[in-house]
N, C-alpha and C positions, 0 to 999 in steps of 0.2 A: 505492500499500501503506500502510496508518494502522498507526500502533503505538501500543497504549493499553497500558503495563504489560506483561503477561505473553500478552495477546492481539492478535495479529495477524489483522487483515481487509483481505482483498483488494477491489478496488473490484468485480468479479464478485459476491463475495458478497453484498456490501451492497446490491446493486441486486435482487439476485435476492431476499433477507428484506424490502425494501420493498414488494416486489410481492405475496408471500403474506401473506394476512389470514386470521389465525386466530382465529375467532368462536366462543366456547363459549355454548351454550344449553343449558338445562336440559331433558332429552329424556326424565325420569320423573318429573313433575308429580304431587304428592299431591292436589290441589284444583283445583275447576273454575276458581277466580279466579288459582290459579298456571299453569294452563293456558293461559288467557287472556293473563296478563302475556306469558308464553313468547312468544306468539303476535303480539303488540303489538311484541317485541323480534324476533321474526325477520322481521316485515313490515319496520320499520323498518330493519333492515340492509339488506335487498334494494330497498329504494325510495333509501337512501344510496349505493347500489353497493358495498356491502362485501362483498355474498356472490352469488352468482350465482343464475340462474332455475333450473338443476337443483339445487342446494344446498336452496332454498327449497322447493320441490317434495318433495325428501325428506324435508325435516324435517315438513313438513304431512302428506305420508303415513305417517311414522313415526306423528305424535299420532293418525291416524284409524285405523291399525290396532290399535295397542297402547291407543287411550282412545277407545273410540267410543262408550262413555256420558257419558262428559264433554264430548265434543266434538257429539254430536248429540242431536237430540231430534225423534224420528218423521223427516220427512224435510227437516228445515232444520239449521241451526247450534243449538246449545243456546241459549235465550233470556241466559241471565248472560254467556256466552261473545261473544255477538251484540252486548249491550248494552256490554260493556267494550272491545271492540275497534273498535267503531262501523263506521259505512257502507261507508266505502272499504277499510279493511282487509278486509271480511266479503266485499266484491267480489273481491279477490285471492286470498282465503284459496278462495271457491267458484272462481274461475278455475282454480286449482291442482287442486281435486278434482275438475275435468271428468273424466267418464269411470270415474270410482272407483267401484265398487262395495262397499259396506261389508258385511261377513260377516254372516251369520246370528247372532245371539246366541242364547246357550244357559246358561241357567240362571236 
């Protein structure tokens, strides 16, 4: 047991908090460049093992569902996004989007 002033932290509590990693990503970017920057952050966090496979997939699917016009261009990723994130991250994003079917856009 540790005593830091008024806070008392047990060893069990400390080990639990060190295992849990809270990453914050912008879920509602306003521009294509901001979206690309967030995809870079998410992919880098996954590659450095800070987030899990399921978290990566859920964030990429969130962007695909909420921002299809920013993320996609016809059958491929938007050229601006593709240019900014690079070839290896694009391969990772495409792997996460396997089996994903985009909704038909209306308007």
